[in-house]
ROPALO-976299 format. One line per 5 residues: number of its first residue (from 1); their letters; for each residue x, y, z negated of N, C-alpha, C, O, CB. Coordinates in steps of 0.05 Angstrom, whole numbers, plus 5000, padded with zeros to 4 digits. Glycine has a CB too. Layout:
BEGIN
NUM = A = X:Y:Z:X:Y:Z:X:Y:Z:X:Y:Z:X:Y:Z ~ ...
This chain:
BEGIN
1 = MDLSN = 9892:5721:4358:9868:5717:4371:9853:5690:4361:9866:5670:4356:9873:5717:4402 ~ 9828:5692:4359:9815:5666:4351:9788:5665:4363:9782:5684:4378:9813:5664:4320 ~ 9770:5648:4358:9745:5646:4371:9724:5669:4362:9703:5670:4374:9734:5618:4365 ~ 9728:5683:4345:9710:5705:4335:9717:5730:4356:9699:5745:4363:9717:5712:4301 ~ 9744:5733:4365:9745:5759:4381:9749:5751:4410:9758:5769:4425:9770:5779:4371
6 = LQPAE = 9743:5725:4422:9743:5719:4449:9722:5733:4465:9698:5731:4458:9740:5692:4453 ~ 9730:5746:4487:9710:5760:4504:9717:5754:4534:9740:5749:4540:9709:5792:4498 ~ 9697:5755:4552:9704:5751:4579:9717:5776:4590:9713:5798:4580:9680:5743:4596 ~ 9732:5770:4611:9750:5791:4626:9730:5813:4637:9708:5807:4646:9768:5776:4652 ~ 9741:5838:4635:9728:5862:4639:9716:5860:4671:9730:5852:4690:9748:5887:4632
11 = GATKQ = 9692:5867:4676:9679:5865:4703:9670:5833:4710:9660:5828:4732:9699:5876:4727 ~ 9675:5814:4691:9667:5788:4698:9638:5784:4697:9626:5767:4711:9680:5768:4682 ~ 9625:5799:4680:9597:5796:4669:9581:5820:4676:9591:5843:4673:9596:5793:4637 ~ 9556:5818:4687:9539:5841:4692:9513:5839:4678:9505:5816:4672:9534:5844:4721 ~ 9500:5860:4671:9473:5861:4658:9455:5854:4679:9460:5862:4701:9466:5888:4645
16 = RKRIG = 9432:5839:4674:9411:5833:4693:9396:5856:4702:9392:5875:4687:9392:5814:4681 ~ 9389:5857:4724:9369:5884:4734:9344:5880:4724:9332:5860:4732:9363:5889:4768 ~ 9333:5895:4706:9305:5889:4695:9288:5907:4713:9291:5931:4714:9301:5897:4663 ~ 9270:5894:4727:9251:5907:4739:9219:5903:4730:9213:5885:4715:9255:5901:4766 ~ 9203:5918:4739:9174:5916:4733:9169:5923:4704:9151:5912:4692:9162:5887:4739
21 = RGQGS = 9185:5940:4691:9182:5945:4660:9173:5976:4656:9179:5989:4635:9213:5938:4643 ~ 9160:5987:4678:9148:6011:4670:9161:6034:4688:9180:6027:4701:9151:6016:4640 ~ 9152:6059:4689:9164:6081:4705:9187:6090:4691:9206:6100:4703:9144:6104:4711 ~ 9186:6089:4669:9211:6102:4651:9238:6085:4656:9260:6095:4650:9203:6101:4617 ~ 9234:6062:4665:9259:6046:4668:9273:6054:4698:9295:6046:4706:9252:6011:4665
26 = GRGGT = 9256:6069:4711:9268:6077:4738:9263:6053:4759:9267:6056:4783:9302:6083:4734 ~ 9253:6028:4749:9249:6007:4770:9221:5995:4767:9217:5972:4773:9270:5983:4766 ~ 9200:6011:4756:9174:6005:4755:9161:6006:4783:9174:6005:4805:9161:6021:4735 ~ 9134:6010:4780:9120:6013:4809:9120:5989:4826:9107:5968:4821:9135:6035:4827 ~ 9137:5996:4848:9141:5974:4868:9164:5953:4864:9168:5935:4880:9145:5988:4894
31 = STRGH = 9179:5957:4839:9198:5937:4830:9221:5933:4852:9228:5911:4858:9183:5910:4823 ~ 9232:5957:4864:9250:5960:4882:9245:5944:4909:9264:5937:4924:9274:5953:4871 ~ 9218:5939:4913:9212:5923:4939:9204:5943:4961:9201:5934:4984:9188:5901:4934 ~ 9199:5971:4955:9188:5990:4974:9157:5990:4974:9145:5977:4957:9199:5984:5000 ~ 9146:6001:4991:9115:6003:4992:9103:5983:5013:9084:5969:5007:9107:6033:5000
36 = KGAKS = 9113:5981:5035:9100:5965:5055:9118:5945:5070:9142:5945:5066:9086:5982:5075 ~ 9107:5929:5086:9128:5909:5103:9128:5879:5089:9120:5875:5066:9163:5921:5104 ~ 9138:5861:5106:9139:5835:5097:9154:5829:5070:9146:5811:5055:9150:5820:5118 ~ 9175:5842:5065:9191:5839:5041:9180:5847:5017:9188:5838:4996:9214:5852:5044 ~ 9160:5865:5020:9144:5875:4998:9124:5856:4988:9115:5859:4965:9131:5899:5005
41 = RSGYS = 9116:5838:5003:9095:5816:4998:9105:5794:4980:9128:5787:4980:9086:5803:5024 ~ 9086:5783:4966:9095:5756:4951:9093:5734:4968:9075:5732:4985:9076:5750:4926 ~ 9112:5714:4967:9113:5690:4983:9128:5695:5008:9127:5678:5026:9085:5680:4989 ~ 9142:5718:5010:9160:5722:5033:9180:5707:5036:9193:5704:5015:9169:5745:5035 ~ 9189:5696:5059:9215:5678:5063:9223:5686:5090:9206:5687:5108:9211:5643:5062
46 = RKIGF = 9246:5692:5094:9257:5698:5123:9264:5672:5137:9279:5656:5126:9284:5718:5122 ~ 9255:5667:5162:9264:5644:5177:9290:5645:5188:9302:5666:5193:9247:5640:5198 ~ 9302:5620:5192:9328:5619:5200:9330:5632:5231:9314:5625:5249:9337:5587:5198 ~ 9347:5650:5235:9350:5663:5262:9334:5685:5264:9337:5698:5285:9343:5647:5285 ~ 9316:5694:5244:9298:5718:5248:9315:5744:5248:9333:5747:5231:9274:5719:5225
51 = EGGQM = 9311:5761:5266:9326:5786:5271:9311:5809:5270:9314:5828:5285:9338:5785:5296 ~ 9291:5808:5249:9275:5834:5242:9257:5842:5265:9252:5866:5269:9295:5857:5237 ~ 9245:5822:5281:9227:5826:5302:9240:5827:5328:9226:5823:5348:9213:5848:5298 ~ 9266:5832:5329:9282:5832:5352:9284:5806:5367:9287:5786:5353:9307:5841:5344 ~ 9283:5803:5392:9282:5776:5406:9310:5761:5393:9332:5771:5396:9284:5780:5443
56 = PLQKR = 9306:5738:5380:9329:5724:5370:9344:5714:5390:9336:5712:5414:9322:5702:5353 ~ 9371:5705:5380:9391:5695:5394:9382:5671:5412:9385:5671:5436:9413:5689:5376 ~ 9371:5650:5400:9363:5626:5413:9344:5631:5434:9342:5613:5451:9351:5608:5395 ~ 9328:5653:5437:9310:5656:5461:9321:5674:5479:9311:5674:5501:9284:5665:5454 ~ 9345:5692:5473:9358:5707:5492:9375:5692:5509:9378:5699:5533:9372:5726:5480
61 = VPKFG = 9388:5671:5499:9407:5657:5513:9396:5643:5538:9374:5631:5534:9419:5638:5495 ~ 9405:5642:5563:9393:5629:5586:9394:5598:5581:9412:5587:5569:9407:5638:5613 ~ 9374:5587:5592:9371:5559:5588:9377:5543:5614:9374:5556:5635:9344:5554:5576 ~ 9385:5518:5617:9390:5503:5639:9384:5473:5633:9382:5464:5610:9419:5507:5648 ~ 9380:5459:5654:9378:5429:5650:9351:5421:5639:9333:5438:5638:9399:5420:5630
66 = FTNHN = 9347:5398:5632:9322:5384:5616:9331:5361:5605:9352:5351:5612:9296:5377:5633 ~ 9311:5351:5584:9316:5327:5571:9297:5307:5582:9273:5315:5581:9315:5329:5542 ~ 9300:5286:5591:9285:5266:5603:9276:5245:5581:9292:5229:5572:9300:5253:5626 ~ 9252:5247:5573:9242:5233:5550:9236:5203:5558:9232:5187:5540:9217:5248:5538 ~ 9234:5196:5583:9235:5171:5594:9263:5154:5595:9265:5131:5604:9225:5175:5621
71 = RKEFK = 9282:5167:5587:9308:5158:5594:9312:5133:5577:9303:5131:5554:9332:5181:5589 ~ 9325:5114:5589:9333:5089:5572:9361:5090:5566:9377:5093:5584:9327:5062:5586 ~ 9368:5088:5540:9395:5088:5532:9406:5057:5530:9394:5040:5518:9398:5103:5504 ~ 9428:5053:5543:9441:5027:5540:9466:5029:5525:9481:5048:5526:9446:5014:5568 ~ 9469:5004:5509:9496:5003:5492:9509:4989:5511:9499:4971:5524:9497:4989:5461
76 = GVNLD = 9538:4999:5514:9559:4988:5534:9576:4967:5521:9584:4971:5498:9578:5011:5546 ~ 9581:4947:5534:9598:4926:5523:9616:4917:5547:9606:4907:5567:9581:4902:5509 ~ 9643:4922:5544:9659:4915:5568:9670:4886:5569:9669:4872:5549:9682:4933:5570 ~ 9678:4879:5591:9691:4854:5598:9712:4844:5576:9712:4821:5565:9704:4858:5625 ~ 9730:4864:5571:9752:4857:5549:9741:4849:5524:9753:4834:5509:9772:4881:5542
81 = TLQFL = 9715:4859:5518:9705:4850:5493:9693:4822:5493:9692:4808:5472:9685:4869:5483 ~ 9683:4815:5517:9671:4788:5519:9696:4769:5523:9692:4746:5516:9648:4785:5544 ~ 9721:4775:5534:9740:4758:5531:9751:4753:5502:9758:4731:5493:9760:4766:5547 ~ 9750:4775:5488:9761:4773:5460:9743:4754:5446:9753:4737:5432:9762:4801:5445 ~ 9715:4757:5451:9698:4736:5438:9702:4709:5443:9697:4691:5427:9672:4741:5443
86 = VDTKK = 9712:4704:5471:9718:4676:5478:9742:4669:5464:9743:4647:5453:9722:4670:5508 ~ 9762:4685:5462:9788:4676:5452:9787:4672:5419:9800:4655:5408:9812:4698:5460 ~ 9771:4689:5407:9770:4687:5375:9749:4670:5365:9751:4653:5347:9767:4714:5360 ~ 9723:4677:5380:9701:4660:5369:9693:4634:5382:9677:4618:5373:9676:4676:5369 ~ 9706:4630:5404:9706:4605:5420:9678:4604:5428:9664:4585:5422:9715:4579:5405
91 = VKEIT = 9666:4625:5443:9640:4629:5452:9639:4621:5478:9657:4628:5493:9631:4656:5451 ~ 9617:4603:5489:9614:4592:5515:9595:4607:5531:9596:4605:5556:9606:4566:5514 ~ 9577:4621:5521:9560:4638:5536:9553:4664:5519:9559:4665:5495:9534:4622:5545 ~ 9541:4683:5532:9538:4710:5518:9510:4717:5524:9500:4719:5546:9558:4734:5529 ~ 9498:4720:5500:9468:4730:5499:9467:4755:5477:9484:4762:5462:9447:4703:5489
96 = KEILV = 9444:4765:5480:9440:4789:5463:9445:4783:5432:9457:4798:5416:9411:4800:5469 ~ 9431:4755:5425:9434:4750:5398:9463:4745:5389:9469:4751:5366:9417:4726:5391 ~ 9481:4734:5406:9508:4728:5400:9523:4755:5394:9542:4758:5378:9520:4711:5423 ~ 9512:4776:5412:9527:4805:5409:9515:4813:5385:9530:4828:5372:9524:4829:5435 ~ 9492:4809:5374:9481:4820:5350:9495:4808:5325:9503:4823:5307:9450:4815:5349
101 = ENGLV = 9499:4781:5325:9512:4764:5306:9543:4774:5299:9555:4771:5277:9512:4735:5318 ~ 9553:4785:5322:9582:4793:5319:9586:4823:5314:9608:4833:5314:9597:4786:5344 ~ 9564:4838:5309:9563:4867:5303:9569:4886:5325:9575:4909:5321:9580:4873:5282 ~ 9566:4873:5351:9572:4895:5372:9550:4911:5383:9554:4931:5396:9584:4884:5394 ~ 9523:4902:5376:9500:4919:5384:9481:4908:5361:9482:4888:5347:9489:4914:5418
106 = AKKDL = 9462:4931:5363:9438:4930:5341:9416:4910:5355:9418:4902:5379:9422:4964:5335 ~ 9398:4903:5341:9377:4885:5349:9361:4896:5372:9357:4883:5392:9359:4879:5325 ~ 9352:4921:5369:9332:4934:5385:9347:4951:5412:9334:4962:5430:9315:4956:5365 ~ 9377:4949:5411:9391:4959:5432:9386:4948:5459:9381:4924:5462:9416:4957:5426 ~ 9386:4963:5480:9387:4955:5507:9419:4950:5518:9434:4970:5520:9371:4978:5524
111 = VKILG = 9426:4927:5523:9455:4924:5529:9461:4921:5558:9447:4908:5574:9465:4901:5515 ~ 9485:4935:5564:9496:4935:5591:9524:4927:5591:9540:4938:5575:9494:4963:5603 ~ 9533:4908:5608:9561:4901:5611:9576:4918:5630:9568:4922:5653:9563:4873:5619 ~ 9596:4927:5622:9613:4947:5637:9639:4932:5645:9647:4911:5634:9619:4974:5619 ~ 9650:4945:5665:9676:4932:5678:9702:4938:5667:9722:4928:5678:9678:4941:5707
116 = RGELT = 9705:4951:5648:9732:4950:5633:9748:4926:5626:9738:4908:5613:9729:4959:5609 ~ 9771:4923:5633:9788:4903:5625:9785:4874:5645:9774:4876:5667:9780:4897:5593 ~ 9794:4854:5638:9794:4830:5652:9778:4806:5637:9777:4802:5613:9823:4823:5658 ~ 9765:4791:5658:9752:4767:5644:9760:4741:5661:9753:4738:5684:9718:4770:5642 ~ 9773:4725:5649:9785:4700:5657:9768:4678:5653:9769:4659:5670:9810:4694:5644
121 = AKLNV = 9752:4677:5632:9733:4655:5623:9709:4656:5639:9700:4676:5649:9725:4658:5592 ~ 9698:4628:5641:9676:4621:5657:9653:4625:5638:9649:4609:5619:9678:4593:5669 ~ 9636:4647:5644:9614:4653:5623:9587:4657:5636:9584:4670:5656:9620:4678:5605 ~ 9566:4643:5623:9539:4652:5633:9528:4677:5613:9525:4673:5589:9517:4624:5632 ~ 9523:4700:5624:9517:4724:5611:9487:4732:5614:9478:4734:5637:9536:4746:5620
126 = TVDSF = 9473:4736:5595:9444:4739:5594:9442:4769:5578:9443:4769:5553:9429:4712:5576 ~ 9439:4790:5591:9434:4815:5579:9414:4831:5592:9399:4821:5609:9456:4829:5578 ~ 9412:4858:5586:9390:4872:5599:9403:4884:5628:9390:4883:5649:9378:4897:5577 ~ 9429:4894:5626:9438:4902:5650:9465:4900:5656:9480:4899:5637:9431:4925:5654 ~ 9477:4900:5679:9502:4896:5689:9514:4922:5708:9499:4931:5725:9502:4869:5705
131 = SSSAK = 9539:4932:5704:9550:4949:5726:9557:4931:5750:9562:4908:5746:9575:4964:5717 ~ 9558:4941:5773:9566:4925:5795:9592:4912:5794:9595:4890:5805:9566:4940:5816 ~ 9613:4926:5781:9639:4917:5780:9642:4891:5757:9657:4872:5761:9657:4943:5773 ~ 9625:4895:5734:9623:4874:5715:9609:4850:5727:9618:4828:5722:9609:4884:5691 ~ 9591:4853:5740:9574:4831:5756:9594:4816:5775:9596:4791:5776:9549:4846:5775
136 = AAIEK = 9608:4831:5790:9628:4817:5810:9647:4802:5793:9653:4779:5799:9645:4839:5830 ~ 9659:4813:5771:9677:4800:5755:9669:4776:5745:9684:4757:5749:9686:4814:5737 ~ 9645:4774:5731:9634:4752:5720:9632:4729:5740:9640:4706:5734:9610:4758:5709 ~ 9622:4736:5763:9614:4717:5784:9640:4705:5796:9642:4682:5802:9596:4731:5806 ~ 9660:4724:5800:9686:4715:5809:9699:4694:5790:9711:4675:5799:9705:4739:5813
141 = AGGKV = 9697:4697:5765:9711:4678:5746:9692:4651:5741:9696:4635:5723:9718:4693:5716 ~ 9670:4650:5759:9654:4627:5761:9631:4625:5743:9618:4605:5741:9669:4605:5757 ~ 9626:4647:5730:9600:4651:5714:9575:4661:5726:9575:4669:5749:9606:4669:5694 ~ 9556:4661:5713:9531:4667:5719:9517:4692:5705:9518:4696:5681:9518:4645:5714 ~ 9504:4709:5722:9494:4735:5711:9460:4731:5709:9448:4719:5728:9505:4764:5732
146 = TTLYV = 9448:4740:5689:9419:4741:5687:9412:4767:5675:9420:4772:5652:9406:4719:5670 ~ 9399:4783:5689:9387:4808:5682:9361:4809:5668:9342:4798:5680:9384:4823:5706 ~ 9357:4820:5643:9333:4819:5632:9312:4844:5636:9288:4841:5638:9338:4815:5605 ~ 9326:4868:5638:9314:4890:5639:9311:4898:5669:9330:4901:5685:9327:4908:5623 ~ 9281:4902:5676:9277:4909:5704:9265:4938:5704:9242:4941:5695:9258:4889:5717
151 = PKGDT = 9278:4959:5715:9267:4985:5714:9240:4990:5726:9233:4974:5743:9285:5002:5726 ~ 9223:5012:5719:9198:5013:5728:9201:5022:5755:9219:5037:5763:9181:5029:5711 ~ 9180:5010:5772:9177:5017:5801:9194:4998:5815:9191:4998:5839:9186:5047:5809 ~ 9210:4981:5807:9227:4962:5821:9210:4941:5835:9189:4931:5825:9247:4949:5801 ~ 9221:4935:5857:9207:4917:5876:9200:4888:5861:9178:4877:5863:9225:4912:5903
156 = IQEET = 9221:4878:5845:9218:4851:5830:9198:4855:5811:9180:4837:5810:9243:4840:5814 ~ 9196:4876:5795:9175:4879:5775:9146:4881:5788:9125:4873:5777:9181:4903:5757 ~ 9146:4893:5812:9120:4894:5826:9109:4869:5834:9086:4863:5830:9122:4910:5850 ~ 9129:4852:5845:9123:4824:5851:9114:4808:5829:9095:4793:5832:9145:4810:5862 ~ 9125:4810:5808:9118:4795:5783:9090:4803:5776:9074:4786:5770:9138:4800:5758
161 = KAKKV = 9083:4833:5778:9061:4840:5769:9037:4828:5786:9016:4820:5778:9061:4869:5768 ~ 9045:4828:5812:9026:4816:5832:9020:4790:5826:8996:4783:5828:9035:4817:5858 ~ 9040:4772:5819:9036:4746:5813:9019:4740:5790:9004:4721:5789:9059:4735:5808 ~ 9021:4759:5771:9004:4760:5747:8974:4764:5754:8956:4751:5744:9012:4782:5727 ~ 8970:4784:5772:8945:4794:5775:8932:4774:5796:8907:4772:5797:8947:4823:5785
166 = APKAE = 8949:4758:5814:8938:4741:5833:8916:4721:5824:8895:4720:5836:8960:4728:5845 ~ 8922:4706:5803:8901:4686:5791:8876:4697:5786:8855:4687:5792:8910:4673:5766 ~ 8880:4723:5772:8852:4734:5763:8837:4742:5788:8813:4740:5789:8854:4759:5742 ~ 8850:4752:5807:8835:4761:5835:8823:4735:5845:8799:4735:5850:8857:4774:5858 ~ 8838:4713:5849:8825:4689:5858:8800:4682:5842:8780:4674:5854:8843:4668:5856
171 = EKTDE = 8801:4684:5816:8779:4675:5798:8756:4690:5806:8733:4681:5806:8786:4679:5768 ~ 8763:4720:5813:8739:4738:5816:8726:4727:5843:8702:4722:5844:8748:4771:5818 ~ 8743:4724:5865:8736:4715:5891:8719:4689:5887:8698:4686:5901:8762:4711:5910 ~ 8725:4672:5872:8709:4645:5868:8683:4653:5860:8662:4646:5871:8722:4626:5846 ~ 8683:4668:5839:8657:4678:5824:8637:4688:5845:8613:4680:5847:8664:4703:5802
176 = VKAEA = 8650:4708:5862:8634:4724:5882:8624:4701:5901:8600:4701:5908:8652:4747:5898 ~ 8640:4682:5909:8632:4663:5928:8608:4646:5918:8589:4641:5933:8656:4647:5936 ~ 8611:4636:5893:8593:4620:5878:8566:4635:5876:8545:4623:5878:8604:4613:5852 ~ 8569:4661:5871:8542:4676:5869:8530:4681:5896:8505:4683:5898:8546:4704:5854 ~ 8545:4683:5918:8534:4687:5949:8519:4658:5953:8496:4656:5962:8564:4692:5975
181 = KEVKV = 8531:4638:5945:8520:4609:5951:8495:4608:5936:8475:4597:5946:8539:4584:5943 ~ 8493:4617:5912:8469:4614:5894:8448:4631:5912:8426:4621:5919:8474:4627:5860 ~ 8453:4653:5918:8436:4672:5932:8422:4661:5956:8398:4664:5960:8451:4694:5941 ~ 8441:4648:5972:8431:4635:5998:8412:4613:5989:8390:4609:6000:8456:4622:6016 ~ 8422:4599:5971:8400:4576:5966:8375:4586:5953:8354:4574:5958:8412:4553:5945
186 = DKKTE = 8376:4605:5939:8350:4617:5931:8334:4628:5953:8309:4626:5952:8355:4638:5913 ~ 8346:4640:5974:8332:4652:5995:8322:4625:6011:8298:4625:6018:8353:4672:6014 ~ 8336:4605:6016:8324:4582:6029:8301:4571:6015:8280:4565:6027:8342:4561:6033 ~ 8305:4570:5991:8278:4556:5975:8256:4573:5975:8233:4564:5970:8283:4549:5945 ~ 8261:4602:5979:8238:4618:5981:8227:4617:6006:8203:4619:6007:8243:4644:5976
191 = EAAPK = 8239:4612:6026:8232:4611:6054:8218:4587:6059:8199:4586:6074:8255:4614:6073 ~ 8227:4565:6046:8217:4537:6047:8188:4534:6032:8172:4517:6039:8239:4518:6034 ~ 8185:4550:6013:8163:4547:5993:8136:4550:6009:8118:4533:6008:8166:4570:5970 ~ 8134:4572:6022:8108:4579:6039:8100:4557:6059:8077:4550:6062:8113:4604:6055 ~ 8120:4547:6071:8117:4526:6091:8106:4500:6076:8086:4488:6084:8147:4521:6107
196 = AKKED = 8121:4492:6055:8110:4470:6036:8084:4473:6027:8069:4454:6024:8126:4469:6013 ~ 8076:4498:6022:8049:4505:6012:8029:4501:6036:8007:4492:6031:8049:4536:6001 ~ 8036:4508:6059:8019:4508:6082:8014:4480:6090:7992:4472:6100:8030:4524:6105 ~ 8037:4464:6086:8032:4433:6092:8014:4421:6072:7998:4404:6079:8059:4415:6093 ~ 8016:4428:6048:7997:4416:6023:7970:4421:6030:7953:4404:6030:8003:4430:5993
201 = DSKAD = 7966:4452:6036:7939:4458:6042:7923:4444:6064:7899:4438:6063:7939:4483:6048 ~ 7942:4441:6084:7932:4426:6109:7921:4393:6104:7900:4382:6112:7959:4424:6131 ~ 7939:4383:6089:7935:4356:6078:7910:4356:6062:7894:4338:6065:7959:4348:6061 ~ 7907:4377:6043:7882:4377:6025:7859:4380:6040:7839:4368:6033:7883:4397:6006 ~ 7861:4397:6064:7837:4400:6080:7828:4375:6095:7805:4368:6098:7842:4422:6098
206 = ESKEE = 7850:4362:6106:7841:4336:6117:7829:4314:6103:7811:4301:6113:7861:4325:6127 ~ 7840:4310:6077:7830:4292:6056:7798:4300:6049:7781:4282:6045:7850:4295:6027 ~ 7792:4328:6049:7765:4333:6044:7747:4323:6069:7726:4311:6067:7762:4363:6037 ~ 7759:4330:6092:7742:4324:6116:7736:4293:6117:7714:4285:6126:7757:4333:6142 ~ 7753:4277:6107:7753:4248:6112:7730:4241:6091:7711:4227:6099:7783:4232:6105
211 = KED = 7732:4252:6064:7710:4246:6047:7682:4252:6057:7664:4235:6054:7714:4259:6023 ~ 7678:4273:6067:7655:4285:6080:7644:4263:6100:7621:4256:6100:7662:4314:6095 ~ 7664:4253:6116:7652:4233:6137:7647:4208:6125:7637:4189:6137:7671:4227:6162
């Protein structure tokens, strides 16, 4: 055996199906595609899950629940993680920036402190949200809690909005009052004008009579 008589194993290779080479080949005319229908057309590609026009599985299966597009996702950080940061990094307070620096959360994450583990260190923690157990544990250790995230519709948020709106409302009322005063002054001047005119006319008449005399 040498390179001149090497051959592939029997059945390992097949001849290509030659289509569209005339009627005599047996595969001319429609080129094995049949006469009509989607598969006979050029550019046909079957969609994933297509079942020949039958209702596909993803539409037959019953649906339940819903996806809340307004849901806020929080990244959880537990108390034992905070204690670990205190022990290893000698951290005296916890903020989002410190958590980002230590690779615990991403820059755009909303952070929530959760209550797993124990916290013995006195820490001032400033993040978006806290679980009730985590908040109690931090305050018990002598620390302070500052919440950054205020949910929509919260009374605190409404109060802050009202405070922001209040100065503008006061400015508007001041403007309205000033305009009202101007209007009153104009009316008074209008009322006073005819009287002044009458007085001037009477004085002019008196001076004429004196000259005549």
